[in-house]
BAKE-58860 format. One record per residue: residue number from 1; residue in three letters; x, y, z of N, C-alpha, C in turn. Coordinates in steps of 0.2 Angstrom, whole numbers, plus 5000, padded with zeros to 4 digits. Each point is the difference from the previous one (the first is absolute). Example, Ala and Ser with C-alpha at 12.3 -4.5 7.8 and 13.67 -1.06 7.14 Angstrom:
2
(atom 1; "Ala"; (5066; 4972; 5039); (4996; 5006; 5000); (5004; 5006; 5000))
(atom 2; "Ser"; (4998; 5005; 4996); (5004; 5006; 5001); (4996; 5005; 5003))
end
This chain:
86
(atom 1; "Met"; (5187; 4587; 4594); (5006; 5001; 4996); (5005; 4994; 5002))
(atom 2; "Ala"; (5003; 4998; 4995); (5005; 4994; 5000); (5007; 5003; 4999))
(atom 3; "Thr"; (5004; 4997; 5004); (5007; 5001; 4999); (5004; 4993; 5001))
(atom 4; "Thr"; (5007; 5000; 4999); (5003; 4994; 5001); (5007; 5002; 5005))
(atom 5; "Met"; (5002; 4995; 5002); (5006; 5000; 5004); (5006; 4998; 4996))
(atom 6; "Asp"; (5006; 5003; 5001); (5006; 4998; 4996); (5003; 4994; 5004))
(atom 7; "Ala"; (5006; 4998; 4997); (5004; 4994; 5003); (5003; 5002; 5007))
(atom 8; "Ala"; (5001; 5007; 5001); (5003; 5002; 5006); (4994; 5001; 5005))
(atom 9; "Gly"; (4994; 5000; 4999); (4995; 5000; 5004); (4997; 5008; 5000))
(atom 10; "Arg"; (5002; 5004; 4996); (4998; 5007; 4999); (4993; 5000; 4997))
(atom 11; "Leu"; (4996; 5004; 5003); (4993; 5001; 4997); (4999; 5007; 4998))
(atom 12; "Val"; (4997; 5002; 4995); (4999; 5006; 4997); (4992; 5002; 5002))
(atom 13; "Ile"; (4999; 5005; 5004); (4994; 5002; 5002); (4997; 5005; 4994))
(atom 14; "Pro"; (4995; 4998; 4997); (4998; 5004; 4994); (4999; 5008; 5002))
(atom 15; "Arg"; (5001; 5004; 4995); (5001; 5007; 5000); (4993; 5003; 5003))
(atom 16; "Glu"; (4994; 4997; 4998); (4994; 5003; 5002); (4999; 4999; 5008))
(atom 17; "Ile"; (5002; 4994; 5002); (5000; 4999; 5007); (5005; 5004; 5004))
(atom 18; "Arg"; (5006; 5001; 4998); (5005; 5004; 5003); (4997; 5007; 5000))
(atom 19; "Arg"; (4997; 5003; 4995); (4997; 5006; 5000); (4995; 5001; 5005))
(atom 20; "Glu"; (4995; 4995; 5000); (4994; 5001; 5004); (5002; 4999; 5008))
(atom 21; "Ala"; (5006; 4996; 5001); (5002; 4999; 5007); (5005; 5005; 5002))
(atom 22; "Ala"; (5002; 5005; 4995); (5005; 5005; 5001); (5007; 4997; 5003))
(atom 23; "Leu"; (5002; 4995; 4996); (5006; 4997; 5002); (5005; 5003; 4995))
(atom 24; "Glu"; (5006; 5002; 5004); (5005; 5003; 4996); (5006; 4995; 5001))
(atom 25; "Pro"; (5005; 5001; 4995); (5006; 4995; 5001); (5003; 5002; 5007))
(atom 26; "Gly"; (5003; 4995; 5003); (5003; 5000; 5007); (4995; 5000; 5006))
(atom 27; "Val"; (4994; 5000; 4999); (4995; 5000; 5005); (5001; 4993; 5003))
(atom 28; "Pro"; (5001; 4999; 5007); (5001; 4994; 5003); (4993; 4996; 5000))
(atom 29; "Leu"; (5000; 4994; 4999); (4993; 4996; 5000); (5001; 4994; 5004))
(atom 30; "Asp"; (4994; 4999; 5003); (4999; 4994; 5004); (4997; 4994; 4996))
(atom 31; "Val"; (5003; 4994; 5000); (4997; 4995; 4996); (4999; 4994; 5005))
(atom 32; "Arg"; (4994; 4998; 5000); (4997; 4994; 5004); (4997; 4995; 4996))
(atom 33; "Trp"; (5000; 4994; 5003); (4996; 4994; 4998); (4995; 4999; 5005))
(atom 34; "Arg"; (4994; 5000; 4999); (4995; 4999; 5005); (4994; 4997; 4997))
(atom 35; "Asp"; (4998; 4994; 5002); (4994; 4996; 4998); (5001; 4999; 4992))
(atom 36; "Gly"; (5005; 4998; 4998); (5001; 4999; 4993); (5000; 5006; 4995))
(atom 37; "Val"; (5001; 5006; 5003); (5000; 5006; 4996); (5006; 5004; 5001))
(atom 38; "Ile"; (5003; 5002; 4995); (5006; 5005; 5001); (4998; 5007; 5001))
(atom 39; "Glu"; (5001; 5003; 5005); (4998; 5007; 5001); (5006; 5005; 5000))
(atom 40; "Ile"; (5000; 5005; 4996); (5005; 5005; 4999); (4997; 5007; 5002))
(atom 41; "Glu"; (5003; 5003; 5005); (4998; 5007; 5001); (5006; 5004; 5003))
(atom 42; "Pro"; (4999; 5007; 4999); (5006; 5004; 5002); (5000; 5000; 5007))
(atom 43; "Gln"; (5007; 5000; 5003); (5001; 5000; 5007); (4997; 5007; 5003))
(atom 44; "Pro"; (4997; 4999; 5006); (4998; 5006; 5003); (5006; 5005; 5001))
(atom 45; "Leu"; (4998; 5007; 5000); (5005; 5005; 5001); (5002; 5000; 5007))
(atom 46; "Ala"; (5006; 5000; 5002); (5002; 5001; 5007); (4999; 5007; 5002))
(atom 47; "Val"; (4996; 5001; 5006); (4999; 5007; 5002); (5002; 5001; 5007))
(atom 48; "Thr"; (5001; 5006; 5002); (5001; 5002; 5007); (4994; 5005; 5002))
(atom 49; "Leu"; (4998; 4999; 5006); (4994; 5005; 5002); (5003; 5005; 5004))
(atom 50; "Thr"; (4999; 5006; 4998); (5002; 5006; 5004); (4994; 5005; 5001))
(atom 51; "Arg"; (5001; 5004; 5006); (4994; 5004; 5002); (5001; 5007; 4997))
(atom 52; "Lys"; (4995; 5002; 4997); (5000; 5007; 4997); (4994; 5004; 5003))
(atom 53; "Gly"; (5002; 5004; 5005); (4994; 5003; 5004); (4996; 4994; 5003))
(atom 54; "Arg"; (4994; 5000; 4999); (4995; 4995; 5003); (5000; 4994; 4996))
(atom 55; "Leu"; (5003; 5000; 4994); (4999; 4995; 4995); (5006; 4995; 5000))
(atom 56; "Leu"; (4999; 4993; 4999); (5005; 4995; 4999); (5000; 4999; 4993))
(atom 57; "Val"; (5006; 5001; 4997); (5001; 5000; 4993); (5005; 4995; 4998))
(atom 58; "Ala"; (4999; 4996; 4995); (5004; 4995; 4998); (5005; 5003; 4994))
(atom 59; "Ala"; (5006; 4999; 5001); (5005; 5002; 4996); (5004; 4994; 4997))
(atom 60; "Pro"; (5002; 5000; 4994); (5004; 4994; 4997); (5007; 5000; 5004))
(atom 61; "Ala"; (5002; 4994; 5002); (5006; 4999; 5003); (5006; 5001; 4995))
(atom 62; "Thr"; (4999; 4999; 4994); (5006; 5001; 4995); (4997; 5005; 4995))
(atom 63; "Lys"; (5004; 5003; 4996); (4998; 5004; 4995); (4996; 4997; 4994))
(atom 64; "Val"; (4995; 5003; 4998); (4996; 4997; 4995); (4998; 5005; 4995))
(atom 65; "Pro"; (4999; 4997; 4994); (4999; 5005; 4994); (4993; 5003; 5001))
(atom 66; "Pro"; (4999; 5006; 4998); (4994; 5004; 5000); (4994; 4996; 4996))
(atom 67; "Leu"; (4994; 5000; 5003); (4995; 4997; 4996); (4999; 5003; 4993))
(atom 68; "Arg"; (4998; 4996; 4995); (4999; 5002; 4994); (4993; 5002; 4999))
(atom 69; "Thr"; (4999; 5005; 4996); (4993; 5002; 4998); (4995; 4994; 4998))
(atom 70; "Ala"; (5003; 4996; 4996); (4996; 4994; 4998); (4998; 4996; 5006))
(atom 71; "Ala"; (5004; 4999; 5005); (4998; 4996; 5005); (4995; 5003; 5005))
(atom 72; "Val"; (5000; 5007; 5001); (4995; 5003; 5003); (4994; 5000; 4997))
(atom 73; "Glu"; (5000; 5001; 4993); (4993; 5000; 4997); (4997; 4993; 5000))
(atom 74; "Arg"; (5004; 4995; 4999); (4998; 4993; 5000); (4996; 4999; 5007))
(atom 75; "Thr"; (5004; 5002; 5005); (4997; 4999; 5007); (4993; 5004; 5001))
(atom 76; "Arg"; (5000; 5006; 4997); (4994; 5004; 5001); (4994; 4996; 4996))
(atom 77; "Arg"; (5002; 4998; 4994); (4995; 4997; 4996); (4997; 4993; 5003))
(atom 78; "Asp"; (5005; 4996; 5003); (4998; 4994; 5003); (4995; 5002; 5006))
(atom 79; "Leu"; (5002; 5005; 5004); (4996; 5001; 5006); (4993; 5003; 4998))
(atom 80; "Ala"; (5000; 5004; 4995); (4993; 5002; 4997); (4996; 4995; 4998))
(atom 81; "Thr"; (5003; 4995; 4996); (4996; 4994; 4998); (4998; 4996; 5005))
(atom 82; "Arg"; (5004; 4999; 5006); (4997; 4996; 5005); (4995; 5003; 5004))
(atom 83; "Arg"; (5000; 5007; 5000); (4995; 5004; 5003); (4993; 5001; 4996))
(atom 84; "Gly"; (5001; 4997; 4994); (4994; 5001; 4995); (5000; 5006; 4996))
(atom 85; "Arg"; (5005; 5004; 5000); (5000; 5006; 4996); (5005; 4999; 4995))
(atom 86; "Arg"; (5000; 5004; 4995); (5004; 5000; 4994); (5003; 5007; 4999))
end
């Protein structure tokens, strides 16, 4: 997919890529220049580890919106594809 940058340096990520990457408005992104390639990826979610019984559980450090059904289904589909099932 091709896109262009405007005079202010803003770049529009095509809708299909935003949908597949589950990018929502306001999601913080890391942008890097590495070996001649610009890399853009969502920042990792900050978590705190708490013990629940014998388990160590990661909980978001800040409030996050609930997962959307589409994101869960996309992850399930991707995992099934990687495992060779459909």
